[in-house]
N, C-alpha and C positions, 0 to 999 in steps of 0.2 A: 504494500500500500504506500502511495506517495503522499507528500504533504502539499502538493500543488493545488492551487485554487481551481476548483472545477469550472468556475465561470470565466476563467481566463481563456481567450481564444488561442487556438493553436497557431504557432508562427507559420506563416505561409512561406515556402521556400522558393516560389516563383519569382522571377525578376521582371515580370510583365507589368510595367507601370505605364499608364497613359499620360500624355502631356495634359496640363490643366485645360488648355484650349479644346483638345479633342474630348476630354472627359466632360466638360461643361456643355459642349455641343451635343454629345450623345445623351447626356442627362436631360437636356431640353427636349430632344427628339423623343425620348422614351416617356418622359413625364407629361409633356404638353402637346407636342405636335402630332404624334401618332394617335393618341386618344381623341384629339380634336378632329383629325382627319377621318378617323373611323366613325365618329359621331356624325360628322357632316355627310359622309357617304351613306350612312344608314338612314339619316333623316331625308336627304334629297332622293335617295334610292326608293324610299317608301312613297314619296310624293310623286316622283316622275317615272317610276317603274324601271330603275336602272337594272342592268343585268347582274345576276349572281351576287346579290347583296349579302347573303349569308356567307358565301365563300370568301368574299372580299373582307368582311368583318372578321371572320375566323382567321384568315391569313394575317391580317393586321394584328390581331391579338397574339398570335403565335410569334410573330416577329418582335412585337413589343416585349413579350415575356422573355424571349431569348436575349434581346439586347439588355433588358433589366438584369438578367443573370450575369452577363459579361460586366456590366457596371458594378454589380455587387462584388464580383471577384476582383476587379481593378481597385475598388475602394478598400477591400480587405488587404490586398497586397500593399497598397500605399500606407495604410494605417499601421501595418506591422513592420514597416521599414523605417530607416533613418532618413529617408528622402524628404520627409515632412518637416524636418528641422533645418533651420538656417545656420546652425552651429551648436556648440556645446558650452555649458558653463561647468568647468571642472572644479570640484570642491575637495579640498584636502584639509585635514586637521593634524597639526603637529603634536608631538608628545607633550608640549607645554600647554596645550589647549587652544592655541591660536588657530584661527581659521583663515584659509586663503582661497580666493575664488579667481579663476582664470577663464577668460573668454576666448574660445577658439572658433574662428570663422574660416571655413574653407574658401579659397579664392580671394577676391579683392574685398577687403573690409568696407571700402567706400560704397559698395553696392547696397549695404544695409540702409544708408541714408535715403535711398530711392524707394524703399518699401514703406507701405502703410502699417503693416503688421509683420512682426518677426517672432519666430518661435525657436526657443533653445531647449536642448535636452540637458538635464542636470546629470552629470556624471560624478559619482563618488569614487575617489581613489583610496 
C-alpha cells in the first residue's frame, strides 16, 4: 500500500502540448462554434427541409466530442508539465535558519516585463 494521494492525477508522460493560439482556437470551435452551427443547421433544416438533418447533427456531435477529448488531453499534458511556469523561485534555508530565495528565469529576463501575468514554480532545495 502506498501513501500517495488518491486524488492526485497521474503524471502524463506525453510531450504533446499545443500552442496557446491553437488551443484557444480549438476550444472556441468545440465550445461555441460547432454547437452553434449544429443548432443552426437543425433549426433551419427543420424549417426548410434540409437534407439529412439527423446525420449532419450526429456527425457534428461526434466531431465535437472527439475534439473535446483531444483538448482535455492537451490540457492534462500542459497542467502536469513545467511549461506552464515562467521560471522558478528556489528556496533554501541554511543551518542558521536564514532563508534565501533565488529567481530563475529561462531565456531573457527582460521578456517578463512584457507579460501581464507571470507564474513561478516554488522549488525547495
